[in-house]
C-alpha positions in Angstrom: 1.9 31.2 39.3 0.0 33.0 36.5 -3.6 33.9 37.5 -5.7 32.7 34.2 -8.6 35.9 33.5 -11.2 33.5 31.4 -13.7 36.2 31.0 -11.8 38.1 28.5 -10.8 35.2 26.5 -14.1 34.0 26.8 -14.7 37.5 25.0 -12.2 37.6 22.5 -13.0 34.2 21.3 -16.7 35.4 21.1 -15.5 38.8 19.0 -13.5 36.5 17.0 -16.3 33.7 16.2 -18.9 36.8 15.4 -17.1 38.1 12.0 -16.9 34.4 10.8 -20.8 33.5 11.8 -21.4 36.6 9.4 -19.7 35.5 6.6 -20.9 32.1 6.7 -24.6 33.6 6.5 -24.3 34.2 3.5 -22.8 30.8 1.6 -25.0 28.7 0.0 -26.5 25.9 2.3 -26.0 23.1 -0.2 -24.8 20.7 2.4 -24.1 20.3 5.8 -20.6 20.3 7.6 -21.6 16.6 9.7 -19.3 14.0 10.4 -20.5 10.4 10.4 -20.3 8.9 14.4 -21.2 5.3 15.7 -20.5 6.4 19.5 -23.9 7.9 20.3 -26.4 5.5 18.8 -24.4 1.8 18.5 -24.5 2.8 14.5 -23.6 4.9 11.8 -25.6 8.7 12.1 -24.5 12.1 11.2 -23.9 14.3 14.4 -27.1 16.2 13.9 -29.0 13.1 13.8 -27.3 11.6 17.1 -29.5 13.5 19.1 -26.4 14.1 21.8 -23.7 16.3 22.6 -20.8 15.2 20.2 -17.5 16.1 19.3 -15.2 14.9 16.2 -11.3 14.6 16.5 -10.5 13.1 13.2 -7.4 12.3 11.7 -6.3 15.7 10.2 -7.0 17.6 13.3 -4.8 15.3 15.0 -1.9 15.4 12.7 -2.3 19.0 12.4 -1.9 19.6 15.9 0.4 16.8 16.7 0.0 16.5 20.0 2.3 14.7 22.6 0.3 13.8 24.5 -3.6 12.0 24.2 -5.0 14.3 26.9 -3.6 17.6 24.4 -6.3 16.9 22.7 -9.2 16.4 24.8 -8.4 19.5 26.9 -11.0 22.2 26.6 -12.9 20.3 24.7 -16.7 21.4 25.4 -17.7 19.6 28.8 -14.1 18.6 29.4 -11.4 18.9 32.3 -8.3 17.4 32.4 -6.4 17.2 35.5 -2.6 15.4 35.3 0.2 15.5 37.9 2.9 16.8 35.9 3.9 16.5 31.8 4.4 13.6 30.1 3.2 10.3 30.9 2.1 11.5 34.7 -1.0 10.4 36.5 -3.9 12.0 34.4 -8.0 12.0 35.1 -10.4 13.4 32.5 -14.2 15.1 34.3 -16.5 14.5 31.5 -19.4 17.1 32.3 -18.2 17.2 36.1 -18.7 13.6 36.2 -16.2 11.8 38.7 -12.9 10.6 37.3 -14.2 6.8 37.0 -17.4 8.6 35.5 -16.3 8.5 31.9 -15.9 5.0 29.8 -13.0 5.0 27.7 -13.1 2.7 24.5 -10.7 1.7 22.3 -12.2 0.5 18.8 -15.3 -1.0 20.9 -12.8 -1.9 23.9 -13.2 -1.1 27.1 -9.7 0.2 28.9 -9.6 1.1 32.8 -8.3 -0.2 35.9 -10.5 -2.3 37.5 -9.2 -1.3 40.8 -8.7 2.5 40.9 -11.3 2.5 38.0 -9.7 4.7 36.0 -8.6 4.8 32.4 -5.3 4.8 31.3 -5.6 8.3 29.6 -1.7 9.1 30.4 -0.6 5.6 28.4 -2.6 6.4 24.6 0.0 7.1 22.0 -1.9 9.7 19.9 0.3 8.9 16.4 -1.7 5.7 16.8 -5.7 7.0 16.2 -7.7 8.0 14.1 -10.4 9.7 15.1 -11.5 10.6 18.4 -15.8 10.6 19.5 -16.7 12.8 22.7 -20.3 11.8 23.5 -21.4 13.6 26.6 -24.2 13.2 28.5 -25.4 9.8 30.6 -25.0 6.4 27.9 -25.2 4.0 30.6 -28.1 2.7 29.0 -26.3 1.8 25.8 -22.9 1.0 27.2 -23.7 0.2 31.4 -21.5 0.6 34.1 -19.3 4.5 34.4 -21.0 6.3 31.5 -22.1 9.2 34.1 -20.3 11.9 32.4 -20.1 10.2 28.3 -17.9 8.2 26.4 -15.0 8.7 24.6 -13.7 6.4 21.9 -10.6 6.0 20.1 -10.6 5.1 17.2 -7.3 3.6 16.0 -5.6 4.4 12.3 -7.1 2.5 8.9 -5.6 2.2 5.6 -6.2 4.8 3.5 -4.8 3.5 0.0 -3.9 0.8 -2.1 -0.4 0.9 -0.4 0.8 3.3 1.9 3.8 3.3 4.4 5.0 6.0 6.6 8.1 7.3 8.8 8.9 9.6 10.8 11.7 11.3 13.2 11.1 13.9 15.9 13.0 15.6 18.4 12.4 18.5 21.0 12.4 20.0 24.4 14.1 17.7 27.6 15.5 15.2 25.2 12.8 14.3 23.9 13.3 11.6 20.8 10.3 9.9 18.8 10.4 7.8 16.1 7.7 6.2 14.1 6.4 4.0 11.1 3.9 1.7 9.7 2.9 0.2 6.6 -1.2 -0.5 5.7 -2.5 -1.3 2.4 -6.0 -2.8 0.7 -6.1 -5.5 -1.6 -9.9 -6.4 -3.0 -12.1 -6.5 0.2 -9.3 -7.2 2.5 -7.1 -4.8 4.2 -4.2 -4.7 6.6 -2.1 -2.3 8.9 0.8 -2.2 11.2 2.0 0.4 12.7 4.4 1.5 15.5 6.4 4.3 18.0 8.7 4.9 20.2 9.1 8.0 22.4 11.3 8.4 25.2 12.1 12.1 27.0 14.0 13.0 30.3 10.9 15.0 31.2 10.6 18.0 33.2 10.3 18.9 37.3 7.1 17.9 38.6 7.5 20.1 41.8 9.4 24.2 42.4 13.1 22.6 42.5 12.7 18.8 42.2 14.2 17.1 39.7 13.2 15.8 36.2 11.1 12.7 36.0 11.3 11.1 32.7 9.0 9.0 30.4 9.0 6.0 27.8 6.7 4.5 25.7 6.3 1.8 22.6 3.6 1.4 20.9 2.2 -0.6 18.9 -1.0 -1.2 16.3 -1.9 -4.7 14.2 -5.5 -4.9 12.4 -6.8 -6.9 10.1 -10.2 -6.9 8.0 -12.0 -8.1 5.0 -15.7 -6.9 3.8 -18.1 -9.7 2.5 -19.6 -9.2 -0.7 -22.9 -9.9 0.9 -22.2 -7.1 3.1 -20.7 -7.0 6.8 -17.3 -8.5 7.8 -14.7 -9.4 10.0 -11.3 -8.2 11.8 -9.0 -8.5 14.2 -7.2 -5.4 16.1 -4.4 -5.7 18.7 -2.9 -2.8 20.4 -0.2 -2.6 23.2 0.8 0.6 25.0 4.1 0.1 27.4 7.1 1.7 29.1 7.4 3.4 31.8 6.8 6.8 34.6 8.4 8.4 36.9 7.3 10.3 39.5 7.9 12.2 42.3 9.0 9.3 45.0 9.4 6.3 42.6 8.3 5.4 39.4 5.7 2.7 37.4 6.3 0.1 34.6 3.1 -0.3 32.7 1.6 -2.4 29.9 -1.7 -1.7 28.4 -2.9 -3.9 25.8 -6.5 -4.4 23.8 -7.3 -7.1 21.6 -10.5 -7.8 19.6 -12.2 -9.4 17.0 -15.6 -8.9 15.1 -17.3 -10.7 12.8 -20.4 -9.0 11.3 -23.6 -10.1 9.3 -26.2 -9.2 6.9 -28.4 -12.2 7.9 -31.4 -10.3 5.2 -32.6 -7.1 4.3 -33.7 -6.0 7.3 -31.3 -7.8 9.6 -27.4 -7.4 10.6 -25.9 -8.9 13.3 -22.1 -8.6 15.1 -20.6 -10.1 17.5 -17.2 -8.8 19.4 -15.2 -11.0 21.7 -12.4 -8.4 23.2 -9.9 -8.5 26.0 -7.9 -5.9 27.5 -5.3 -5.6 29.8 -3.9 -2.6 32.6 -0.5 -3.9 34.3 1.1 -1.4 36.4 3.9 -2.2 39.0 5.2 1.1 40.9 8.8 1.1 42.6 9.8 3.8 45.5 8.8 4.6 48.7 4.8 2.7 48.2 5.6 -0.3 46.5 2.7 -2.3 44.7 1.6 -4.4 41.5 -2.0 -4.0 40.8 -3.5 -5.7 37.6 -6.6 -6.2 35.8 -7.6 -8.3 33.1 -11.4 -8.1 31.2 -13.0 -10.2 28.9 -15.9 -9.5 27.4 -18.3 -11.0 24.0 -21.2 -8.5 22.7 -23.6 -9.4 20.2 -25.4 -6.1 18.6 -28.3 -7.0 16.5 -30.2 -4.3 14.0 -33.8 -4.4 12.5 -35.0 -2.3 10.4 -37.9 -1.2 9.3 -38.3 2.0 7.1 -36.7 4.5 8.3 -36.9 3.5 11.8 -34.4 1.3 13.5 -34.3 -1.1 16.3 -31.1 -2.5 18.2 -31.1 -5.7 20.6 -27.8 -6.8 22.3 -26.6 -8.6 25.1 -22.6 -8.5 26.6 -20.9 -10.4 29.2 -17.5 -9.1 31.0 -15.8 -11.2 33.2 -13.0 -8.4 35.6 -9.9 -10.3 37.3 -7.9 -8.6 39.1 -4.6 -9.6 41.1 -1.9 -7.3 43.2 0.2 -6.8 45.8 -2.4 -5.8 48.1 -4.9 -8.5 49.4 -8.3 -8.5 47.8 -11.3 -10.7 49.7 -12.7 -11.0 46.2 -10.9 -10.5 43.1 -13.3 -11.7 40.1 -16.7 -10.4 39.2 -19.1 -11.0 36.1 -21.3 -8.8 34.6 -24.0 -9.6 32.3 -26.3 -7.3 30.4 -29.3 -7.0 27.7 -30.0 -3.7 26.6 -32.4 -2.0 23.2 -33.0 1.1 21.4 -35.2 1.9 19.0 -34.6 5.2 16.9 -37.4 6.5 14.9 -38.4 8.9 12.4 -41.5 10.8 12.0 -40.3 13.3 9.0 -38.6 16.4 10.4 -38.4 14.7 14.0 -36.8 11.7 15.4 -37.5 9.7 18.5 -34.6 7.5 20.1 -35.4 4.8 23.1 -33.2 2.7 25.2 -33.2 0.6 28.1 -30.2 -1.6 29.8 -30.3 -4.2 32.7 -26.9 -4.9 33.5 -26.5 -8.1 36.4 -23.5 -7.5 38.2 -22.5 -10.2 40.9 -20.6 -7.4 43.0 -23.5 -4.9 43.6 -27.1 -6.3 42.0 -28.8 -5.4 39.7 -28.9 -2.0 37.5 -31.5 -0.4 35.3 -30.8 2.9 32.9 -32.8 3.9 30.4 -32.9 7.2 27.9 -35.6 9.0 25.4 -34.3 11.7 23.4 -36.2 13.4 20.9 -35.2 15.8 18.1 -37.3 18.4 15.7 -35.4 19.6 12.6 -37.1 23.4 12.5 -35.2 24.0 8.8 -32.7 22.2 6.6 -29.9 24.0 8.7 -31.8 24.3 12.5 -32.4 21.7 15.1 -33.2 21.1 18.3 -33.3 18.3 20.8 -34.1 16.6 24.3 -33.4 13.9 26.4 -33.7 12.9 29.6 -31.1 9.7 31.3 -30.0 8.0 33.7 -26.9 6.0 34.7 -24.5 4.5 37.1 -21.2 4.1 38.3 -19.8 0.8 39.7 -17.8 0.7 42.9 -14.4 -0.2 42.3 -12.6 -3.9 43.5 -10.7 -1.5 45.8 -14.0 0.4 46.7 -15.4 -3.2 48.0 -12.4 -5.6 48.3 -9.1 -3.7 49.5 -7.8 -5.2 52.5 -4.7 -2.9 54.3 -4.2 -1.8 57.7 -5.6 1.0 57.3 -8.2 0.3 54.8 -11.2 -2.0 54.4 -13.6 -2.5 51.5 -17.2 -2.2 51.5 -19.2 -4.9 49.8 -22.2 -3.1 50.7 -22.0 -0.3 48.5 -24.4 0.8 45.8 -24.0 2.0 42.8 -23.9 5.7 42.4 -27.1 6.4 40.5 -27.4 9.7 37.8 -30.2 11.4 36.5 -29.6 14.0 33.4 -31.5 16.4 31.4 -30.3 18.3 28.2 -31.7 20.5 25.8 -29.6 21.7 22.7 -29.7 23.5 19.7 -28.0 23.5 16.8 -27.4 24.7 13.3 -25.7 23.6 10.7 -24.7 25.1 7.2 -22.2 24.2 3.9 -19.1 25.8 6.0 -19.7 26.3 9.6 -22.0 25.0 12.7 -22.6 25.6 16.2 -24.2 24.0 18.7 -25.7 25.1 22.4 -26.5 22.8 25.2 -27.3 23.1 28.7 -27.6 20.2 30.9 -28.7 19.0 34.8 -27.0 15.6 36.2 -28.3 14.8 40.1 -26.4 11.8 41.4 -27.1 10.4 44.4 -25.4 7.6 46.4 -22.0 8.8 45.9 -19.3 6.5 47.1 -16.7 8.4 49.6 -13.9 8.2 51.7 -15.1 8.0 55.2 -12.4 7.5 58.0 -13.2 6.6 62.0 -12.4 9.2 64.1 -11.2 6.7 67.4 -9.1 4.2 65.0 -8.5 6.1 61.9 -9.6 3.1 59.8 -11.1 4.2 56.5 -13.8 2.8 54.2 -16.2 3.5 51.2 -19.5 4.6 52.1 -22.8 5.7 50.1 -23.1 9.6 51.8 -23.6 12.1 49.6 -25.6 13.7 46.8 -24.0 16.0 43.8 -25.9 18.4 41.5 -24.0 19.2 38.3 -25.0 21.6 35.8 -23.6 23.3 33.0 -23.9 24.8 29.1 -21.4 23.7 26.4 -20.7 26.3 23.4 -19.2 25.1 20.1 -18.7 26.2 16.9 -16.7 25.2 13.5 -15.7 27.1 10.7 -13.9 25.9 7.2 -13.5 27.9 4.1 -10.7 28.9 1.8 -8.0 27.4 3.7 -9.2 28.3 6.9 -10.0 25.3 10.0 -11.1 26.9 12.8 -12.8 25.3 16.2 -14.2 27.0 19.0 -16.0 25.6 22.7 -17.1 27.7 25.8 -17.8 25.5 29.0 -19.2 26.5 32.3 -20.1 24.2 34.8 -21.9 24.7 37.9 -20.7 21.3 40.2 -22.3 21.5 44.0 -22.0 18.3 46.7 -25.6 19.0 48.2 -24.4 17.2 51.5 -22.2 20.6 52.2 -22.6 22.7 49.5 -19.1 22.8 48.1 -18.3 22.6 44.7 -17.1 19.5 43.4 -13.0 18.6 43.8 -11.0 19.0 40.3 -13.3 20.3 37.8 -13.1 23.7 36.6 -15.8 25.8 36.7 -15.2 27.4 33.0 -13.0 26.5 30.4 -12.5 27.5 26.7 -10.5 26.3 23.7 -10.0 28.0 20.5 -8.0 26.3 17.2 -7.0 28.1 14.2 -5.4 27.0 11.1 -4.5 28.1 7.8 -3.6 25.8 4.6 -2.0 26.8 2.2 -1.0 24.6 -1.0 2.3 23.2 0.8 2.5 24.6 3.9 0.0 25.0 6.9 0.3 27.3 9.8 -1.7 27.0 13.4 -2.3 28.0 17.0 -4.7 26.3 19.8 -5.7 28.5 23.1 -6.5 26.6 25.7 -7.7 27.7 29.5 -9.9 26.8 32.1 -11.4 29.1 35.1 -10.0 27.7 38.8 -10.9 24.5 41.0 -10.5 23.1 44.3 -8.1 20.2 44.8 -9.9 19.0 48.4 -13.6 18.0 49.0 -13.4 20.7 51.7 -12.8 23.9 49.0 -10.0 24.7 51.2 -7.0 24.6 48.3 -8.0 26.5 45.7 -5.8 26.6 42.1 -5.9 29.6 40.2 -6.8 29.1 36.3 -4.4 29.2 33.4 -4.2 29.8 30.0 -1.9 28.4 27.3 -0.8 29.0 23.4 0.9 26.5 21.0 1.4 27.2 17.5 3.1 25.1 14.9 3.8 25.1 10.9 4.3 22.7 8.9 5.9 22.0 5.1 5.8 19.7 1.9 8.9 20.4 1.2 8.8 17.3 -1.2 6.7 14.6 -2.7 6.4 12.8 -0.1 8.2 14.4 2.6 7.1 17.1 5.0 8.5 18.6 7.9 6.7 20.3 11.3 7.9 22.4 14.3 5.2 22.9 16.8 5.7 25.1 19.8 3.7 24.7 22.6 3.3 26.9 26.0 5.2 29.7 24.2 4.4 32.1 27.4 5.9 29.5 29.5 3.2 29.6 32.0 4.3 26.8 35.1 0.6 26.3 36.0 -1.2 23.4 38.1 -4.0 21.2 38.1 -3.6 19.2 41.4 -1.8 18.9 44.6 0.9 16.2 46.2 2.3 15.7 49.2 5.6 15.6 50.0 6.6 11.8 51.1 8.7 13.1 54.3 6.8 16.6 55.8 3.8 15.9 53.8 3.1 19.1 52.9 1.1 19.7 50.2 3.4 20.9 46.6 2.0 22.1 43.2 2.2 19.7 40.1 3.6 21.7 37.6 2.9 21.0 34.0 5.8 21.3 31.6 6.4 25.4 30.5 7.4 26.1 27.1 8.5 23.1 25.0 9.1 22.6 21.2 9.6 19.7 18.9 10.2 19.4 15.4 10.0 16.3 12.7 10.4 15.2 9.6 8.2 12.7 8.2 8.0 10.2 4.8 4.8 8.9 3.1 4.6 6.9 -0.4 0.8 5.7 -1.1 -0.3 4.3 -4.6 
């Protein structure tokens, strides 16, 4: 096993960033590298205006990096830890700012995706080929998005039409008999636009444990979108997304289907009032075969109404939301549905160089009662380029159907559970210039009533109880640089997580992480590299199973060899490190084993694009 020394990498990243900073300081600060985001403030604002810690992965980043899995875009980003039971579509958990794996909200074009039974989003089943942009908003956001936004919100936006008419087709192949095909067509006519795209991937996979057999993965994804902009402002649109296939693991395999459908209508009622209504449905269906067969299906339906009122430079957002969750499965649930109704408000106020944001939300859930959450954030612009922000927000993580209602021979859900409660404070500073930016954030999150699995020492029956308190604090540093064909992004994270009842570190969270993406763009070709590293972590709550840190290096190159034609080659983990971020237990001997990530892999592709 490779033992990764994170401090050395941090020093290397810092030394690399220093000359870039010096060079950039001499540039004219005539405009800022400041992308537009919508997740942080329920409306379009630049990253600097959002008063939140935000990372944006745009379509150019996705196309250059060509990630094998959606999680590869997220690994090593500020505040992010990714844990997986191996490569190629295996069970994946994401810890954002140390929050539990069910403490981060995943949105796809505004539609929430998650399993109602396990409470975890299906990170491993999202095809990155269908994504156009990803926004990572770090910090407690329950006052905007309700339950589970303890660590933050990650929103994936699907592809959008880029020209009057466009189409594309791509074929790829590589290690482990991996084969991929994708195609799409899109266009715009007047105020209307459409897009249809699909992809298929199939791989024999790699061994998940030492001496084990290769475990494959198959995925078919599809996306269809149509929208129309009204002449007087606003518009309407329909999105349908689906991802389905099969993934193999130690002891069996799982058929899965993830589907999201959303319809929105947005209208400008007056010069001061904009209103938007969205209806959506999300399905998460998984059937497992093998040693422990099971079926778990989740159906979520929601309706959300947002109203944005403006008064000069000030904005007020008022809204309501109703969500109904239904589950079914091979195990028994004493209740198989629940309804959550919510009202919320957000004030975005500007006073010259200073901004103030206030937010408040009330959720009323028939399973665990009422939850009030709020937030306050203040930002001040010292000059054209430098800004500070400070915020305080509360959050909660809802107990899942498994926590509340699941009944098995050795487990009983606890219908009296309370939601986990979080309180986060954050202080941030940033600088944004013509060609580069930097951002530093310090935060602390105190979480009460952690939902914990408890076993009766006499009967060995298990249940869930609110018994623990956690403190999570950390520092995030990020920077980016674009000039002269260079595109560079760097991130460093340090996190101190502690169970205040036991004094141990929270399990499966790395204490340090780093990421460096470097790309050099020429007129017809490009080269790039990514360094991703994480420190050690404990696999268990008692801190008995220490997993060492790791570092990987990925290389990539692309060439536009003819008009409309391009070819790319990517080699991931070029140093061939077999590392692990989680442990499993043998189904026969019950002995623990390392879930191994893939070693060195390569992927080559050819793509054709046309547009008019």
